C-alpha positions in Angstrom: -18.2 -7.2 -20.1 -14.5 -6.0 -20.1 -12.3 -6.6 -17.1 -12.3 -2.8 -16.4 -16.1 -2.6 -16.4 -16.3 -5.7 -14.2 -13.9 -4.5 -11.6 -15.2 -0.9 -11.5 -18.7 -2.2 -10.9 -17.6 -4.5 -8.1 -18.0 -1.8 -5.4 -15.5 -0.5 -2.9 -12.1 -1.9 -3.5 -10.8 -2.0 0.0 -13.9 -3.5 1.5 -13.4 -7.0 0.1 -13.4 -9.0 3.3 -14.1 -12.4 2.0 -17.1 -11.0 0.1 -18.2 -12.2 -3.3 -16.5 -9.1 -4.8 -13.2 -10.1 -3.2 -13.6 -13.6 -4.7 -14.3 -12.2 -8.1 -11.2 -10.1 -8.0 -9.2 -13.2 -7.2 -11.0 -15.1 -10.0 -10.2 -12.4 -12.4 -6.5 -12.5 -11.3 -6.3 -16.2 -11.7 -8.1 -16.2 -15.0 -5.8 -13.5 -16.4 -2.7 -15.3 -15.1 -3.8 -18.5 -16.7 -4.7 -16.8 -20.0 -1.4 -14.9 -20.3 0.8 -17.8 -19.2 -1.0 -20.2 -21.5 -0.4 -17.8 -24.5 3.3 -17.6 -23.6 3.7 -21.4 -23.2 1.8 -22.1 -26.5 3.9 -19.5 -28.4 7.2 -21.0 -27.2 6.0 -24.5 -27.7 5.0 -23.7 -31.3 8.4 -22.2 -32.0 10.3 -25.4 -30.9 11.2 -27.1 -34.1 12.7 -30.3 -32.7 11.0 -32.0 -29.7 13.7 -33.7 -27.7 14.0 -34.6 -24.0 15.8 -31.3 -23.4 13.0 -29.5 -25.2 10.5 -31.0 -22.8 12.6 -29.9 -19.8 12.7 -26.4 -21.4 9.0 -26.1 -21.8 8.4 -27.1 -18.2 10.8 -24.5 -17.0 9.2 -21.9 -19.3 5.8 -22.8 -17.9 7.0 -22.0 -14.3 8.5 -18.7 -15.3 5.5 -17.8 -17.5 3.1 -18.3 -14.6 5.3 -15.9 -12.5 5.5 -13.1 -15.0 1.9 -13.6 -16.0 0.9 -13.1 -12.4 2.7 -9.8 -12.3 1.0 -8.7 -15.5 -2.4 -9.8 -14.2 -1.9 -7.9 -11.0 -1.0 -4.7 -12.9 -4.1 -5.1 -15.2 -6.3 -5.5 -12.2 -4.8 -2.5 -10.6 -5.4 -0.2 -13.6 -9.1 -1.2 -13.5 -9.5 -0.1 -9.9 -10.4 3.3 -8.6 -7.7 4.7 -6.4 -9.2 5.4 -2.9 -6.9 7.2 -0.5 -7.3 6.2 3.1 -10.2 7.9 4.8 -9.0 10.4 7.4 -10.7 10.4 10.8 -12.6 13.5 11.9 -10.6 16.2 13.7 -12.1 15.4 17.1 -11.7 11.6 16.8 -9.6 10.0 19.6 -8.6 6.3 19.8 -10.4 4.1 22.2 -7.4 1.8 22.8 -3.7 2.2 23.3 -1.1 1.8 20.5 2.5 0.9 20.9 4.9 2.2 18.1 7.8 -0.3 18.0 11.1 0.5 16.3 13.6 -2.4 16.1 17.2 -1.5 16.1 20.4 -3.6 15.6 23.8 -2.0 15.0 22.4 0.8 12.9 23.1 4.5 13.0 21.0 6.0 15.9 21.2 9.7 15.1 18.8 9.7 12.1 16.4 7.6 14.2 16.5 10.0 17.1 15.8 12.9 14.7 12.8 11.1 13.3 11.5 10.2 16.7 11.7 13.9 17.7 9.6 14.8 14.7 7.2 12.0 15.3 6.7 13.0 18.9 5.8 16.5 17.9 3.4 15.2 15.3 1.6 12.9 17.7 1.4 15.8 20.2 -0.3 18.1 17.6 -2.8 15.4 16.8 -3.6 14.8 20.5 -2.3 11.2 20.5 0.4 11.4 23.2 -1.8 9.7 25.8 -2.9 6.9 23.4 0.5 6.1 22.0 3.9 5.0 23.3 7.1 4.7 21.3 9.4 1.8 22.1 12.9 1.4 20.7 13.8 -2.3 20.9 17.5 -2.6 20.5 19.6 -5.7 19.8 22.8 -3.6 19.3 26.1 -5.1 20.5 29.6 -3.6 21.0 30.4 -1.0 23.6 31.0 1.9 21.2 27.8 1.3 19.3 25.8 0.9 22.5 27.2 4.2 23.9 26.4 6.0 20.7 22.8 4.7 20.8 22.2 5.6 24.4 23.7 9.1 23.8 21.5 9.7 20.7 18.3 8.6 22.4 19.1 9.9 25.9 17.0 13.1 25.9 14.0 11.3 24.4 14.2 8.6 27.1 14.6 11.2 29.8 11.5 13.1 28.6 9.4 9.9 28.6 8.7 10.2 24.8 10.6 6.9 24.2 11.0 3.7 26.2 14.3 2.2 25.3 15.1 -1.4 25.9 18.3 -3.2 24.8 18.5 -7.0 25.1 21.7 -8.5 26.3 21.3 -11.5 23.9 19.9 -11.3 20.4 17.8 -14.4 20.7 15.5 -15.0 17.7 16.6 -11.9 15.9 13.8 -9.5 15.1 10.9 -11.9 15.8 12.5 -12.7 19.2 12.9 -9.0 19.9 9.2 -8.4 19.3 8.2 -11.5 21.2 10.2 -10.3 24.2 8.4 -7.0 24.1 5.0 -8.8 23.9 5.9 -10.7 27.0 6.9 -7.6 29.0 4.6 -4.8 27.7 2.1 -6.4 25.3 -0.8 -6.5 27.7 -0.6 -2.7 28.2 -1.6 -2.0 24.6 -4.3 -2.9 22.1 -2.3 -2.4 18.9 1.3 -2.2 17.7 2.8 -0.3 14.8 6.0 -2.0 13.7 8.8 0.0 12.1 12.4 -0.7 11.2 15.2 1.7 11.9 15.2 2.8 8.3 11.5 3.1 7.8 9.3 6.1 8.5 5.6 6.8 9.1 4.0 10.2 9.8 1.9 10.8 12.8 -1.1 11.4 10.5 -0.7 8.1 8.8 -0.3 6.2 12.1 -3.5 8.0 13.3 -5.3 6.9 10.1 -4.2 3.2 10.6 -5.4 3.2 14.2 -8.7 4.7 13.2 -9.2 2.1 10.5 -8.2 -1.0 12.5 -10.4 0.1 15.4 -13.3 0.3 13.1 -12.7 -3.2 11.7 -12.8 -5.6 14.6 -12.1 -8.6 12.3 -8.8 -7.1 11.0 -5.7 -8.6 12.7 -3.1 -6.9 10.5 -3.2 -3.8 8.2 -0.2 -3.3 6.0 0.5 0.2 4.6 1.9 0.9 1.2 5.3 2.6 1.1 7.5 5.0 -0.8 11.3 5.0 -0.9 13.2 7.7 0.8 15.3 9.9 -1.5 18.3 8.1 -2.9 21.9 9.1 -2.4 23.3 7.3 -5.5 22.2 6.8 -9.1 21.1 3.3 -8.1 19.2 4.6 -5.1 17.5 7.3 -7.2 16.6 4.7 -9.8 14.9 2.5 -7.2 12.9 5.4 -5.9 11.7 6.4 -9.4 10.8 2.8 -10.2 8.9 2.4 -6.9 7.0 5.7 -7.4 6.0 4.8 -10.9 5.1 1.2 -10.5 4.1 0.5 -6.9 0.8 2.4 -6.6 -0.9 0.6 -9.5 0.6 -2.8 -8.6 -0.4 -2.3 -5.0 -4.0 -1.6 -5.9 -4.1 -4.8 -8.0 -2.5 -6.8 -5.2 -5.0 -5.4 -2.6 -7.9 -6.3 -4.9 -7.1 -10.0 -5.5 -5.6 -10.7 -2.0 -8.7 -9.2 -0.3 -8.8 -10.3 3.4 -5.9 -12.6 2.9 -3.2 -10.0 2.3 0.5 -10.1 3.2 2.9 -8.5 5.6 6.2 -6.8 4.6 7.8 -6.8 8.0 7.3 -3.1 8.9 5.0 -0.1 8.3 2.0 -2.0 9.5 -0.4 -2.0 12.4 -1.4 -5.2 14.2 -4.0 -6.1 16.7 -1.9 -7.4 19.6 -4.4 -10.0 20.7 -4.4 -11.5 17.1 -0.6 -11.5 16.7 0.1 -12.8 20.2 -2.4 -15.6 20.0 -1.8 -16.7 16.3 1.9 -16.3 15.7 4.3 -18.8 17.0 6.9 -19.1 14.3 8.0 -22.6 13.4 11.6 -23.7 13.7 12.3 -25.8 10.6 14.0 -29.1 11.2 17.6 -29.4 10.2 20.2 -26.7 9.9 20.3 -23.5 7.8 20.0 -22.5 5.1 16.8 -24.5 4.5 16.3 -25.3 8.2 16.3 -23.4 11.4 14.5 -20.2 12.2 12.8 -18.7 9.2 14.6 -15.5 7.8 11.5 -14.2 6.0 9.2 -14.3 9.0 6.8 -11.6 7.8 5.0 -13.7 5.2 4.6 -16.5 7.8 3.2 -14.2 10.4 0.6 -12.9 7.9 -0.3 -16.5 7.0 -0.6 -17.6 10.6 -2.8 -14.6 11.5 -5.1 -15.4 8.6 -5.2 -19.1 9.5 -6.5 -18.1 13.0 -9.5 -16.4 11.4 -8.3 -12.8 11.4 -8.3 -10.6 8.3 -5.0 -9.4 6.8 -5.4 -6.4 4.6 -3.2 -4.1 2.4 -3.8 -0.4 2.1 -1.6 0.4 -0.9 -1.8 4.2 -0.3 1.9 5.2 0.3 1.0 8.6 1.8 3.0 9.2 5.0 4.8 5.8 4.8 8.3 5.3 3.6 11.4 3.2 3.9 15.1 3.5 2.8 16.4 1.2 0.1 19.9 -0.1 -0.6 22.1 2.6 -2.1 24.5 0.3 -3.9 24.2 -2.9 -5.9 26.4 -4.6 -3.3 24.0 -3.7 -0.5 21.1 -4.7 -2.7 22.6 -8.1 -3.4 23.3 -8.7 0.3 19.7 -8.0 1.2 18.4 -10.0 -1.7 20.6 -13.0 -0.7 18.9 -13.0 2.8 15.5 -12.7 1.2 16.3 -15.5 -1.2 17.2 -17.9 1.6 14.2 -16.9 3.6 11.8 -17.3 0.7 13.2 -20.7 -0.3 12.7 -21.9 3.3 9.0 -21.3 2.6 9.1 -24.4 0.4 8.8 -26.4 3.6 5.7 -24.5 4.7 3.5 -24.7 1.6 1.7 -27.8 2.8 1.3 -26.4 6.4 -2.2 -27.5 7.6 -5.0 -25.0 7.7 -3.5 -22.2 5.7 -5.7 -20.0 3.5 -5.2 -20.8 -0.2 -4.3 -17.1 -0.9 -1.7 -17.3 1.9 -0.2 -20.3 0.2 -0.2 -18.3 -3.0 1.8 -15.5 -1.3 4.4 -18.1 -0.1 4.6 -19.7 -3.6 5.0 -16.3 -5.3 7.9 -15.5 -3.0 9.5 -18.8 -3.8 9.2 -18.6 -7.6 10.3 -14.9 -7.6 13.8 -16.3 -6.9 13.6 -19.6 -8.8 12.7 -17.6 -11.9 16.3 -16.3 -12.3 18.0 -19.7 -12.6 15.1 -21.0 -14.7 15.5 -18.2 -17.3 19.3 -18.6 -17.3 19.0 -22.4 -17.9 16.5 -21.7 -20.8 18.8 -19.1 -22.3 21.8 -21.6 -22.2 19.7 -24.4 -23.7 18.6 -22.3 -26.6 21.9 -20.6 -27.1 23.8 -23.9 -27.1 21.4 -25.3 -29.7 20.2 -28.0 -27.3 16.7 -26.7 -27.8 15.9 -25.4 -31.3 13.6 -22.4 -31.4 12.6 -20.6 -34.6 11.0 -17.2 -35.1 10.8 -14.1 -33.0 7.2 -14.4 -31.7 8.2 -16.0 -28.4 10.7 -13.2 -27.6 8.2 -10.5 -28.6 5.5 -12.1 -26.4 7.8 -12.4 -23.4 8.9 -8.7 -23.7 5.2 -7.7 -24.1 4.2 -9.4 -20.9 7.1 -8.0 -19.0 6.1 -4.5 -20.2 2.5 -4.8 -19.1 3.1 -3.6 -15.5 5.1 -0.6 -16.7 2.6 0.3 -19.4 -0.3 0.0 -16.9 1.5 2.3 -14.4 2.3 4.8 -17.2 -1.3 4.9 -18.3 -2.4 5.6 -14.7 0.0 8.4 -14.2 -0.8 10.0 -17.6 -4.5 9.8 -16.8 -4.0 11.8 -13.6 -1.5 14.3 -15.1 -3.1 17.8 -15.4 -0.6 19.5 -17.7 1.6 18.8 -20.7 4.6 19.6 -18.7 3.6 17.0 -16.1 3.1 14.4 -18.8 6.5 15.1 -20.3 8.1 14.6 -16.9 6.2 11.3 -16.5 7.2 10.1 -19.9 10.9 10.9 -19.4 10.9 9.2 -16.0 9.2 6.1 -17.4 11.7 5.9 -20.3 14.6 6.3 -18.0 13.3 3.7 -15.6 12.6 1.2 -18.5 16.1 1.7 -19.9 17.9 1.3 -16.6 15.7 -1.6 -15.5 16.5 -3.4 -18.8 20.2 -3.0 -18.1 20.0 -4.2 -14.5 17.7 -7.2 -15.1 20.5 -9.5 -16.4 22.8 -8.5 -13.6 20.1 -9.4 -11.0 19.3 -12.6 -12.8 22.9 -13.8 -12.5 23.2 -12.8 -8.9 19.9 -14.4 -7.9 20.9 -17.6 -9.7 24.1 -17.6 -7.6 22.0 -17.0 -4.5 19.7 -19.9 -5.2 22.6 -22.2 -5.9 24.3 -21.0 -2.7 21.2 -22.0 -0.7 20.9 -25.3 -2.5 24.5 -26.3 -1.7 24.0 -25.5 2.0 25.6 -22.1 2.4 23.9 -20.0 5.2 24.2 -16.3 4.7 23.3 -15.5 8.4 21.3 -12.4 9.4 23.0 -9.1 9.1 26.2 -10.6 10.5 28.3 -7.6 9.4 31.2 -10.0 8.5 33.4 -8.9 5.7 34.5 -11.7 3.3 38.2 -12.4 3.4 38.4 -11.9 -0.3 36.0 -11.0 -3.1 36.1 -10.6 -6.8 36.1 -7.1 -8.4 32.7 -5.7 -8.8 30.9 -6.8 -11.9 33.5 -9.5 -12.8 31.2 -12.5 -12.2 28.5 -10.9 -14.4 31.0 -10.1 -17.1 32.3 -13.6 -17.1 28.7 -15.0 -17.6 28.0 -12.5 -20.4 31.2 -13.4 -22.3 30.5 -17.1 -21.8 27.0 -16.7 -23.3 28.4 -14.8 -26.3 31.2 -17.4 -26.8 28.6 -20.2 -26.7 26.4 -18.4 -29.2 29.3 -17.9 -31.6 30.5 -21.5 -31.3 27.1 -22.8 -32.2 26.9 -20.9 -35.4 23.8 -19.1 -36.6 24.5 -15.5 -35.6 21.1 -14.4 -36.9 19.4 -16.5 -34.2 21.5 -14.9 -31.5 20.4 -11.3 -31.9 17.9 -11.6 -29.0 20.8 -12.4 -26.7 22.3 -8.9 -27.0 19.9 -7.3 -24.4 21.0 -10.0 -21.9 24.7 -10.4 -22.8 25.8 -6.8 -23.4 24.7 -5.5 -19.9 26.5 -8.4 -18.3 29.7 -7.7 -20.2 29.5 -4.0 -19.3 28.7 -4.8 -15.6 32.0 -3.5 -14.1 31.5 -0.1 -15.7 27.7 -0.1 -15.1 28.0 -0.9 -11.4 30.6 1.7 -10.9 28.4 4.3 -12.5 25.3 3.3 -10.6 27.1 3.3 -7.2 28.4 6.9 -7.8 27.8 9.0 -4.8 28.0 6.1 -2.3 
């Protein structure tokens, strides 16, 4: 039986709460990951012509990266085998039995767009008859007299009308988790559920209503994470991220929801939680030692999901992005700043992998987040070892196989979109968008690899990035110069070693790095 036949016969995708079908989805994912990773490792091992100590190091590093990219390919393959099932809408006359708080955390961010969104959300909740069963809270950690005044002015009319309860803490203790913990202490007992949003994330009243309906009908569910789209971009880079997300996320999300089952994950916002489950299960650990690897965890969302699951509650992903969105970084500088925080937070999870009582799938989520950042320095080290001649690799089969595995998620997503396209014109649009996304992602991948390598090294030498500190460095290199320096170094190393014919595969890595100053300026246009 093929994987597609197997998964399509396995029943309803989103009802996999620890059932045998959920286990089979996980088994399919693990089996595919092992198969693809094993093929990659075997191909690269066969291409190594001289087994030295460094060759042994290289194959270990390759194995770690192969498992990472194979997991992504397996998730995409599992996704394409699923039947997309949009969230079931409640009947028109349905009303919630419990009370839901809608929490928006705010910290030194522009308040006017938030106020406009809350006006629209309030009207939407009113049209759906949910005003009595929901309450919006804006939980502010903003500092600075001018920013506080702007915030209070923007939200003043909503507070006066009772549509919003506004609370600003005098001290930002515990950052966002501390902000929500403070709310739980003061208001949590008044509500049954909480929908968590960031200032730059959005959910429609209809989608919130659907999440309430679903979690009320699933008494074992402690957390339900909604899929998300990206809001329209303001720069070429922002628009690229949105196109990439729209093309790839739906299929990948279906695959992730299938194998994670009742042990899903949390992305920090655009999710609904049962307050009794969150309040009882989640007491975030404070890691011993100082930052960056110690102290309060920066990436708290994965931990919260794992802790809720450990307490016996189910954590689910509804990958449907309808009515759920967030804003993304609009420049590469903003992207790298956010990615640096995520890198530090995910590497802190190294110290939690052996935490007693965690569900194995929760450990897998933590491990995936860790390797997602370690993969960048691993690949860079492998490239340097091969380029310098320290590891002798012959033939093009390993390169072809790596490229093929990296393309699987994109090809699966493309197949899904083309299958749903109703007209030739629609298919042409999808093909153009996919080709553009592939080209730009190929150019950006080496730049991200270099920056993530720098982020990992920064954490390992003990540099703490803080949390949205807003501090501007006293000095910084021109945009793209570090990437260009790495690209030129790789080319110089390849030339010094000798065989130019063996270095052709470096061009897709080295040339975007050399062109980084121009590429970054072009992508940031409009910022």
